[in-house]
C-alpha positions as semicolon CSV with decimal commas, in nm:
position;residue;x (nm);y (nm);z (nm)
1;I;1,526;4,949;1,454
2;P;1,386;4,762;1,153
3;I;1,492;4,397;1,126
4;P;1,733;4,339;0,836
5;V;1,637;4,110;0,546
6;L;1,936;3,906;0,430
7;T;2,000;3,727;0,103
8;V;2,213;3,417;0,164
9;Q;2,408;3,246;-0,114
10;T;2,349;2,871;-0,135
11;A;2,402;2,572;-0,361
12;P;2,111;2,361;-0,486
13;Y;2,039;2,003;-0,380
14;Q;1,919;1,756;-0,642
15;D;1,721;1,534;-0,401
16;Q;1,450;1,778;-0,286
17;K;1,172;1,634;-0,498
18;P;0,853;1,637;-0,288
19;A;0,670;1,308;-0,269
20;G;0,295;1,316;-0,339
21;G;0,120;1,615;-0,185
22;G;0,409;1,860;-0,171
23;G;0,593;1,688;0,115
24;L;0,967;1,634;0,160
25;R;1,051;1,362;0,413
26;R;1,411;1,275;0,499
27;P;1,623;1,151;0,792
28;T;1,636;1,427;1,054
29;G;2,017;1,411;1,048
30;L;2,012;1,528;0,687
31;F;1,819;1,844;0,779
32;E;2,055;1,907;1,071
33;S;2,388;1,831;0,905
34;Q;2,353;1,938;0,540
35;R;2,421;2,308;0,501
36;N;2,104;2,506;0,415
37;Y;1,907;2,186;0,348
38;L;1,589;2,314;0,517
39;P;1,621;2,681;0,402
40;N;1,671;2,565;0,043
41;F;1,348;2,366;0,044
42;V;1,150;2,637;0,225
43;Q;1,273;2,894;-0,029
44;S;1,175;2,667;-0,318
45;L;0,832;2,620;-0,161
46;L;0,777;2,995;-0,104
47;S;0,907;3,080;-0,453
48;S;0,652;2,841;-0,604
49;I;0,382;3,088;-0,495
50;D;0,351;3,365;-0,756
51;L;0,496;3,691;-0,626
52;R;0,162;3,873;-0,662
53;D;-0,011;3,610;-0,449
54;R;0,272;3,596;-0,197
55;Q;0,305;3,968;-0,118
56;G;0,116;4,042;0,202
57;C;-0,066;3,707;0,206
58;T;-0,154;3,496;0,512
59;M;-0,013;3,148;0,572
60;V;-0,062;2,888;0,846
61;V;0,227;2,705;1,015
62;G;0,208;2,402;1,243
63;S;0,408;2,097;1,348
64;D;0,353;1,757;1,505
65;G;0,605;1,848;1,778
66;R;0,876;1,606;1,668
67;Y;1,246;1,669;1,726
68;F;1,380;1,965;1,519
69;S;1,030;2,119;1,485
70;R;1,106;2,424;1,699
71;T;1,424;2,510;1,508
72;A;1,247;2,450;1,177
73;T;0,949;2,667;1,279
74;E;1,185;2,958;1,356
75;I;1,350;2,924;1,014
76;V;1,010;2,908;0,838
77;V;0,894;3,225;1,021
78;Q;1,216;3,415;0,940
79;M;1,202;3,314;0,574
80;A;0,828;3,382;0,534
81;A;0,887;3,736;0,661
82;A;1,180;3,791;0,423
83;N;0,979;3,658;0,128
84;G;0,696;3,906;0,163
85;I;0,437;3,698;0,350
86;G;0,226;3,949;0,547
87;R;0,091;3,735;0,827
88;L;0,150;3,392;0,978
89;V;-0,099;3,206;1,195
90;I;0,082;2,950;1,411
91;G;-0,041;2,701;1,670
92;Q;0,071;2,762;2,029
93;N;0,421;2,615;2,084
94;G;0,417;2,542;1,711
95;I;0,168;2,257;1,761
96;L;-0,112;2,199;1,506
97;S;-0,253;1,873;1,377
98;T;-0,267;1,831;1,000
99;P;-0,652;1,841;1,003
100;A;-0,639;2,160;1,213
101;V;-0,402;2,326;0,963
102;S;-0,643;2,242;0,680
103;C;-0,935;2,373;0,887
104;I;-0,760;2,705;0,968
105;I;-0,643;2,763;0,608
106;R;-1,006;2,732;0,493
107;K;-1,153;2,932;0,781
108;I;-0,927;3,237;0,740
109;K;-0,889;3,198;0,359
110;A;-0,510;3,171;0,383
111;A;-0,289;3,130;0,077
112;G;-0,167;2,798;0,214
113;G;0,011;2,631;0,501
114;I;0,340;2,469;0,596
115;I;0,318;2,157;0,813
116;L;0,633;2,024;0,978
117;T;0,566;1,652;1,005
118;A;0,690;1,316;0,885
119;S;0,348;1,163;0,958
120;H;0,381;0,818;1,120
121;S;0,761;0,797;1,081
122;P;0,979;0,782;1,396
123;G;1,090;1,101;1,571
124;G;1,402;1,200;1,763
125;P;1,753;1,277;1,628
126;G;1,771;0,932;1,463
127;G;1,420;0,957;1,318
128;E;1,271;1,142;1,024
129;F;1,161;1,500;0,963
130;G;0,933;1,641;0,698
131;V;0,802;1,963;0,546
132;K;0,461;1,954;0,378
133;F;0,289;2,225;0,176
134;N;-0,089;2,263;0,173
135;V;-0,248;2,499;-0,077
136;S;-0,533;2,749;-0,042
137;N;-0,813;2,490;-0,037
138;G;-0,648;2,340;0,272
139;G;-0,541;2,025;0,089
140;P;-0,200;1,884;-0,004
141;A;-0,025;2,049;-0,297
142;P;-0,126;1,903;-0,635
143;D;0,144;1,743;-0,850
144;A;0,190;2,055;-1,065
145;V;0,286;2,255;-0,753
146;S;0,518;1,980;-0,625
147;D;0,687;1,972;-0,966
148;K;0,732;2,349;-0,960
149;I;0,892;2,333;-0,613
150;Y;1,130;2,062;-0,737
151;Q;1,229;2,253;-1,051
152;I;1,308;2,563;-0,843
153;S;1,508;2,358;-0,590
154;K;1,742;2,220;-0,858
155;T;1,874;2,563;-0,962
156;L;1,840;2,761;-0,637
157;E;2,130;3,000;-0,573
158;E;2,008;3,209;-0,281
159;Y;1,740;3,239;-0,016
160;A;1,595;3,530;0,183
161;I;1,579;3,527;0,564
162;C;1,545;3,759;0,867
163;P;1,773;3,581;1,117
164;D;1,717;3,844;1,390
165;L;1,338;3,794;1,394
166;I;1,247;3,595;1,707
167;V;0,888;3,491;1,780
168;D;0,755;3,376;2,117
169;L;0,561;3,064;2,015
170;S;0,421;3,013;2,365
171;R;0,241;3,351;2,392
172;L;-0,112;3,362;2,249
173;G;-0,197;3,672;2,049
174;R;-0,046;3,903;1,790
175;Q;0,323;3,994;1,754
176;E;0,435;4,258;1,501
177;F;0,778;4,319;1,350
178;D;0,910;4,609;1,140
179;L;1,130;4,485;0,857
180;E;1,376;4,673;0,639
181;N;1,225;4,794;0,310
182;K;0,876;4,679;0,411
183;F;0,593;4,933;0,442
184;K;0,367;4,720;0,661
185;P;0,475;4,534;0,972
186;F;0,507;4,155;0,950
187;R;0,248;3,999;1,179
188;V;0,249;3,665;1,362
189;E;-0,062;3,539;1,540
190;I;-0,019;3,257;1,789
191;V;-0,354;3,077;1,823
192;D;-0,484;2,807;2,051
193;S;-0,401;2,477;1,879
194;V;-0,751;2,332;1,925
195;D;-1,006;2,619;1,926
196;I;-1,081;2,680;1,558
197;Y;-1,089;2,307;1,474
198;L;-1,311;2,230;1,775
199;N;-1,559;2,497;1,663
200;L;-1,581;2,324;1,324
201;L;-1,644;1,983;1,488
202;R;-1,931;2,137;1,690
203;T;-2,107;2,223;1,363
204;I;-2,070;1,866;1,229
205;F;-2,165;1,639;1,521
206;D;-2,437;1,613;1,784
207;F;-2,210;1,665;2,084
208;N;-2,498;1,610;2,326
209;M;-2,562;1,263;2,183
210;I;-2,193;1,169;2,212
211;R;-2,170;1,320;2,562
212;S;-2,461;1,109;2,683
213;L;-2,282;0,800;2,546
214;L;-1,960;0,879;2,734
215;T;-2,110;0,991;3,068
216;G;-2,368;0,867;3,316
217;P;-2,430;0,525;3,471
218;N;-2,426;0,326;3,143
219;Q;-2,136;0,511;2,989
220;L;-1,924;0,356;2,715
221;K;-1,573;0,325;2,857
222;I;-1,320;0,442;2,599
223;R;-0,942;0,427;2,573
224;I;-0,772;0,676;2,339
225;D;-0,399;0,665;2,264
226;A;-0,245;0,986;2,124
227;M;0,086;0,796;2,083
228;S;0,280;1,096;2,225
229;G;0,214;1,290;1,905
230;V;0,024;1,607;1,824
231;M;-0,319;1,467;1,918
232;G;-0,278;1,485;2,297
233;P;-0,422;1,838;2,337
234;Y;-0,707;1,759;2,095
235;V;-0,806;1,433;2,266
236;R;-0,806;1,593;2,611
237;R;-0,993;1,902;2,503
238;V;-1,254;1,740;2,277
239;L;-1,317;1,395;2,425
240;C;-1,249;1,468;2,793
241;D;-1,332;1,839;2,850
242;E;-1,610;1,878;2,589
243;L;-1,764;1,530;2,575
244;G;-1,715;1,419;2,932
245;A;-1,491;1,113;2,896
246;P;-1,294;1,054;3,219
247;A;-0,945;1,208;3,212
248;N;-0,783;0,865;3,243
249;S;-0,951;0,759;2,915
250;A;-0,671;0,937;2,729
251;I;-0,315;0,805;2,733
252;N;0,019;0,928;2,592
253;C;-0,126;1,277;2,557
254;I;0,189;1,486;2,601
255;P;0,356;1,551;2,263
256;L;0,716;1,425;2,284
257;E;1,000;1,500;2,043
258;D;1,072;1,128;2,001
259;F;0,713;1,003;2,059
260;G;0,837;0,822;2,368
261;G;1,070;0,610;2,157
262;Q;0,775;0,444;1,984
263;L;0,671;0,458;1,619
264;P;0,361;0,685;1,613
265;D;0,179;0,457;1,370
266;P;-0,177;0,355;1,470
267;N;-0,184;-0,012;1,376
268;L;-0,174;-0,348;1,551
269;T;0,206;-0,367;1,523
270;Y;0,284;-0,040;1,702
271;A;-0,022;0,056;1,912
272;T;0,047;-0,236;2,143
273;T;-0,025;-0,045;2,469
274;L;-0,377;0,026;2,347
275;L;-0,426;-0,326;2,211
276;E;-0,330;-0,486;2,544
277;A;-0,562;-0,250;2,735
278;M;-0,850;-0,333;2,499
279;K;-0,789;-0,708;2,525
280;G;-0,862;-0,684;2,899
281;G;-1,232;-0,632;2,822
282;E;-1,270;-0,324;3,043
283;Y;-1,313;-0,080;2,753
284;G;-1,580;-0,086;2,485
285;F;-1,408;0,145;2,237
286;G;-1,043;0,216;2,163
287;A;-0,867;0,443;1,917
288;A;-0,511;0,550;1,837
289;F;-0,374;0,835;1,624
290;D;-0,053;0,892;1,431
291;A;0,194;1,174;1,497
292;D;0,012;1,448;1,303
293;G;-0,344;1,333;1,366
294;D;-0,468;1,241;1,021
295;R;-0,467;0,860;1,064
296;Y;-0,656;0,651;1,317
297;M;-0,726;0,294;1,426
298;I;-1,049;0,165;1,582
299;L;-1,069;-0,127;1,826
300;G;-1,373;-0,280;1,995
301;V;-1,405;-0,471;2,321
302;N;-1,148;-0,750;2,367
303;G;-0,931;-0,587;2,101
304;F;-1,169;-0,647;1,806
305;F;-0,986;-0,479;1,515
306;V;-1,168;-0,275;1,250
307;N;-0,991;-0,294;0,915
308;P;-0,954;0,063;0,778
309;S;-1,124;-0,031;0,449
310;D;-1,419;-0,172;0,648
311;S;-1,422;0,139;0,867
312;L;-1,460;0,359;0,557
313;A;-1,749;0,146;0,425
314;I;-1,924;0,135;0,765
315;I;-1,895;0,513;0,803
316;A;-2,041;0,552;0,451
317;A;-2,335;0,326;0,536
318;N;-2,414;0,523;0,854
319;L;-2,368;0,886;0,754
320;S;-2,729;0,959;0,843
321;C;-2,620;0,944;1,211
322;I;-2,426;1,270;1,158
323;P;-2,617;1,605;1,149
324;Y;-2,370;1,747;0,893
325;F;-2,465;1,482;0,634
326;R;-2,837;1,496;0,712
327;Q;-2,813;1,866;0,627
328;M;-2,564;1,857;0,337
329;G;-2,664;1,528;0,173
330;V;-2,422;1,276;0,027
331;R;-2,295;1,346;-0,325
332;G;-2,035;1,075;-0,378
333;F;-1,760;0,865;-0,226
334;G;-1,391;0,835;-0,306
335;R;-1,132;0,568;-0,231
336;S;-0,776;0,509;-0,337
337;M;-0,735;0,227;-0,588
338;P;-0,564;-0,018;-0,345
339;T;-0,837;0,034;-0,081
340;S;-1,086;-0,255;-0,069
341;T;-1,403;-0,235;-0,275
342;A;-1,622;-0,262;0,038
343;L;-1,707;0,108;-0,010
344;D;-1,833;0,039;-0,364
345;R;-2,108;-0,192;-0,236
346;V;-2,236;0,077;0,000
347;A;-2,223;0,337;-0,279
348;K;-2,427;0,108;-0,503
349;S;-2,695;0,056;-0,235
350;L;-2,716;0,433;-0,175
351;K;-2,709;0,504;-0,551
352;V;-2,418;0,748;-0,524
353;P;-2,106;0,747;-0,744
354;V;-1,773;0,618;-0,616
355;Y;-1,444;0,755;-0,749
356;E;-1,137;0,533;-0,760
357;T;-0,825;0,752;-0,741
358;P;-0,449;0,707;-0,710
359;T;-0,311;0,705;-0,356
360;G;-0,280;1,060;-0,222
361;W;-0,532;1,296;-0,064
362;R;-0,474;1,565;-0,327
363;F;-0,685;1,362;-0,571
364;F;-0,982;1,369;-0,332
365;S;-0,943;1,746;-0,278
366;N;-1,024;1,814;-0,644
367;L;-1,338;1,597;-0,626
368;M;-1,455;1,769;-0,308
369;D;-1,387;2,121;-0,437
370;S;-1,610;2,044;-0,737
371;G;-1,891;1,911;-0,515
372;R;-1,860;1,552;-0,637
373;C;-1,740;1,382;-0,320
374;S;-1,862;1,390;0,042
375;L;-1,658;1,110;0,201
376;C;-1,329;0,946;0,108
377;G;-1,060;0,722;0,246
378;E;-0,753;0,507;0,203
379;E;-0,653;0,164;0,329
380;S;-0,366;0,318;0,526
381;F;-0,591;0,425;0,818
382;G;-0,697;0,758;0,666
383;T;-1,059;0,875;0,629
384;G;-1,216;1,218;0,591
385;S;-1,500;1,422;0,447
386;D;-1,548;1,753;0,270
387;H;-1,546;1,948;0,600
388;I;-1,172;1,997;0,532
389;R;-0,926;1,878;0,265
390;E;-0,723;1,632;0,469
391;K;-0,783;1,294;0,625
392;D;-0,895;1,347;0,983
393;G;-0,843;1,093;1,261
394;L;-1,042;1,262;1,537
395;W;-1,332;1,331;1,300
396;A;-1,342;0,957;1,217
397;V;-1,343;0,865;1,587
398;L;-1,633;1,105;1,650
399;V;-1,821;0,949;1,357
400;W;-1,774;0,606;1,515
401;L;-1,894;0,730;1,855
402;S;-2,197;0,887;1,684
403;I;-2,277;0,556;1,510
404;I;-2,245;0,364;1,839
405;A;-2,469;0,618;2,015
406;A;-2,733;0,610;1,740
407;R;-2,739;0,233;1,687
408;K;-2,684;0,134;2,051
409;Q;-2,454;-0,148;1,942
410;S;-2,094;-0,240;2,015
411;V;-1,812;-0,192;1,762
412;E;-1,811;-0,564;1,683
413;E;-2,189;-0,581;1,641
414;I;-2,183;-0,286;1,401
415;V;-1,906;-0,449;1,192
416;R;-2,074;-0,791;1,185
417;D;-2,411;-0,640;1,093
418;H;-2,238;-0,460;0,807
419;W;-2,081;-0,784;0,683
420;T;-2,417;-0,962;0,702
421;K;-2,582;-0,691;0,492
422;F;-2,304;-0,621;0,240
423;G;-2,074;-0,924;0,263
424;R;-1,719;-0,931;0,397
425;H;-1,416;-0,814;0,203
426;Y;-1,116;-1,007;0,330
427;Y;-0,824;-0,777;0,275
428;C;-0,458;-0,737;0,363
429;R;-0,151;-0,544;0,262
430;F;0,206;-0,645;0,314
431;D;0,515;-0,436;0,263
432;Y;0,865;-0,506;0,140
433;E;1,047;-0,207;0,287
434;A;1,395;-0,062;0,235
435;L;1,446;-0,227;-0,104
436;E;1,720;-0,114;-0,339
437;P;1,527;0,117;-0,577
438;R;1,663;-0,040;-0,897
439;T;1,561;-0,388;-0,778
440;A;1,210;-0,265;-0,695
441;Y;1,182;-0,086;-1,030
442;F;1,285;-0,396;-1,230
443;I;1,047;-0,622;-1,034
444;M;0,760;-0,389;-1,123
445;R;0,874;-0,349;-1,484
446;D;0,896;-0,725;-1,542
447;L;0,569;-0,789;-1,362
448;E;0,393;-0,530;-1,578
449;A;0,528;-0,692;-1,895
450;L;0,404;-1,031;-1,772
451;I;0,048;-0,932;-1,676
452;I;-0,016;-0,694;-1,967
453;D;0,078;-0,966;-2,218
454;K;-0,230;-1,108;-2,394
455;S;-0,138;-1,463;-2,294
456;F;-0,185;-1,369;-1,927
457;S;-0,553;-1,277;-1,961
458;N;-0,780;-1,576;-1,897
459;Q;-0,486;-1,745;-1,724
460;Q;-0,601;-1,977;-1,446
461;F;-0,422;-2,050;-1,120
462;A;-0,502;-2,351;-0,903
463;V;-0,401;-2,312;-0,538
464;G;-0,515;-2,594;-0,312
465;N;-0,889;-2,623;-0,374
466;N;-0,916;-2,275;-0,525
467;V;-0,905;-2,188;-0,894
468;Y;-0,864;-1,823;-0,992
469;R;-0,925;-1,706;-1,347
470;V;-0,776;-1,374;-1,457
471;E;-1,044;-1,141;-1,591
472;K;-0,865;-0,807;-1,622
473;T;-0,514;-0,667;-1,578
474;D;-0,382;-0,314;-1,610
475;S;-0,140;-0,051;-1,497
476;F;-0,380;0,183;-1,317
477;E;-0,420;0,526;-1,465
478;Y;-0,654;0,801;-1,346
479;V;-0,824;1,071;-1,549
480;D;-0,940;1,344;-1,312
481;P;-1,311;1,405;-1,386
482;V;-1,272;1,769;-1,278
483;D;-0,978;1,896;-1,483
484;G;-0,891;1,603;-1,712
485;T;-0,541;1,560;-1,566
486;V;-0,405;1,212;-1,640
487;T;-0,198;1,031;-1,374
488;K;-0,031;0,714;-1,503
489;R;0,149;0,409;-1,361
490;Q;-0,024;0,411;-1,022
491;G;0,001;0,039;-0,954
492;L;-0,050;-0,295;-1,127
493;R;-0,391;-0,464;-1,093
494;I;-0,497;-0,822;-1,147
495;I;-0,873;-0,870;-1,114
496;F;-1,008;-1,224;-1,111
497;S;-1,346;-1,350;-1,228
498;D;-1,474;-1,382;-0,868
499;A;-1,386;-1,009;-0,810
500;S;-1,077;-1,100;-0,604
501;R;-0,794;-0,855;-0,661
502;L;-0,415;-0,845;-0,641
503;I;-0,242;-0,508;-0,652
504;F;0,129;-0,429;-0,667
505;R;0,245;-0,077;-0,599
506;L;0,572;0,106;-0,544
507;S;0,524;0,350;-0,259
508;A;0,674;0,698;-0,264
509;S;0,971;0,644;-0,035
510;S;1,080;0,883;0,236
511;S;1,447;0,858;0,145
512;V;1,680;0,651;-0,071
513;R;1,508;0,313;-0,026
514;A;1,191;0,188;-0,193
515;T;0,884;0,009;-0,055
516;L;0,693;-0,242;-0,263
517;R;0,340;-0,305;-0,138
518;I;0,123;-0,603;-0,226
519;Y;-0,252;-0,591;-0,159
520;A;-0,486;-0,891;-0,167
521;E;-0,865;-0,882;-0,151
522;T;-1,140;-1,140;-0,182
523;Y;-1,515;-1,113;-0,125
524;E;-1,730;-1,349;0,084
525;K;-2,106;-1,307;0,086
526;D;-2,190;-1,610;0,305
527;P;-2,221;-1,495;0,672
528;S;-2,125;-1,843;0,793
529;K;-1,779;-1,778;0,643
530;H;-1,721;-1,435;0,797
531;D;-1,521;-1,560;1,096
532;K;-1,206;-1,680;0,927
533;E;-0,856;-1,539;0,967
534;S;-0,786;-1,294;0,685
535;Q;-0,448;-1,445;0,605
536;A;-0,591;-1,796;0,586
537;V;-0,857;-1,680;0,338
538;L;-0,612;-1,471;0,136
539;S;-0,316;-1,712;0,135
540;P;-0,400;-1,859;-0,211
541;L;-0,397;-1,508;-0,361
542;I;-0,075;-1,426;-0,178
543;A;0,082;-1,744;-0,315
544;I;-0,007;-1,627;-0,668
545;A;0,139;-1,281;-0,594
546;L;0,467;-1,427;-0,473
547;K;0,488;-1,672;-0,763
548;I;0,436;-1,421;-1,043
549;S;0,642;-1,138;-0,889
550;Q;0,933;-1,363;-0,784
551;I;0,986;-1,105;-0,511
552;H;1,155;-1,341;-0,262
553;E;1,393;-1,479;-0,521
554;R;1,483;-1,131;-0,650
555;T;1,526;-0,958;-0,315
556;G;1,664;-1,242;-0,103
557;R;1,382;-1,178;0,143
558;K;1,191;-1,457;0,315
559;G;0,888;-1,239;0,379
560;P;0,755;-0,885;0,401
561;T;0,888;-0,642;0,657
562;M;0,588;-0,621;0,885
563;T;0,405;-0,948;0,856
564;L;0,543;-1,294;0,805
565;L;0,262;-1,484;0,640
566;K;0,215;-1,824;0,800
567;H;0,001;-1,993;0,543
568;V;0,184;-1,926;0,219
569;S;0,470;-2,175;0,229
570;C;0,249;-2,483;0,264
571;L;0,046;-2,409;-0,050
572;C;0,118;-2,558;-0,389
573;L;0,041;-2,327;-0,682
574;V;-0,022;-2,460;-1,032
575;W;-0,045;-2,250;-1,350
576;L;-0,325;-2,402;-1,557
């Protein structure tokens, strides 16, 4: 008997505006308790694809395994069928990393993909859930698509679904379903979560070189933390099975709905299990991944931390270690505006262009599709290349292992050599999270008025023994060199005469609260000054940031959410 296709009446929600890249991220309880909250958004997403392109097309579906993923996957499958999608390719048990989804979309030339993830946000019933739309190039939806989804969501009156269609997500292979009023059967293909992505990695890297690094009498001992997210199967299959790392190299490799109660965010605050293991000195290389596998952190022996902006620059300087780049060449680099300018120095030495974009991978996708950009990254632990259209944590780890194998140096030696050659960019970001949105908006509005005023340019600030002279200020705007699209108000920049920078940016928030981020960067060429604590070096700049933004006075906060800065309070700042 053909499966019925139902049209369900619904009422629109006004809060389903995707953040950058076509993603909606909200508290899981909202998806569970608000009637039709998920179906409404899925319908808006599917309706944003022109009917001609949608009929009979192929789409990819995957999740990071967090709580509510299985229920959501079933709803997505039932609605895709009812909306005329011809074929879905889904990872086994619904599991696919974000890089793997991008890889599969490109490999099979799918119309797009739906990724059920809230990235590095907490899981479980009290955590967050997200739905993300990637378009046919494998990258996050551009702003025009996100806007279209939002416009549809505000007036939605009904959605289409096949509630009786049940897919076995655990069984590899093809499943076909006859639907009412449909000539062709609806097809679902359950694929191995790792296979297609692993085959791509084999074409990029010299697996033999990495295998010889990880095996044998002089093997590099590694410790890889999948943080109970989607990366467990990938780490085990690629690093252990393929590349010979001992099975006990990989920890937290079973995807859990609540990520073991931890925040799946690969940084020094949350990847504490890995950090403690690395501090013991037994392991020469450590890495952690976020829930959906697109972000990563690198640690060296004794817990030596590699700043993500440095990691991007070091990868750029060593691309010749990777067969893919020896074959394809290097056409250009991209970084988000708040990311440190360490990459720019490498680009200059290699005589390749560097593109400074707003935060959001969709901006890099355009550059890569047009052949302008080979490598790109962001300060928030995301790096990738034009092999796919997403940031890719495991790819970055394999690049690092390739560099170590080729250079025969430790992580710390590679970083220090880089600083000696290019200078060190001291850099930090600190976050004021869960702010009342109006407060955050007015802080940014007033700050913009202050720094854009003519009297602010050439202003000098004396902090301790340091004097900083303002050279340039702006509200960052980006003109896409490919299609001419203009993206405005992407953060406030203050650039000083010594190339130090302060950046203030409102982050796209996952729910009703806002996050204000402050970034500080200063450059030090002298190798004898490369061993200082970042916060000690940057504290004069941070003092300026706090003074001009008045953020503590206006929010009642004593410090940022994640990092209380020790050195700021004891500094006296003078406007000259």
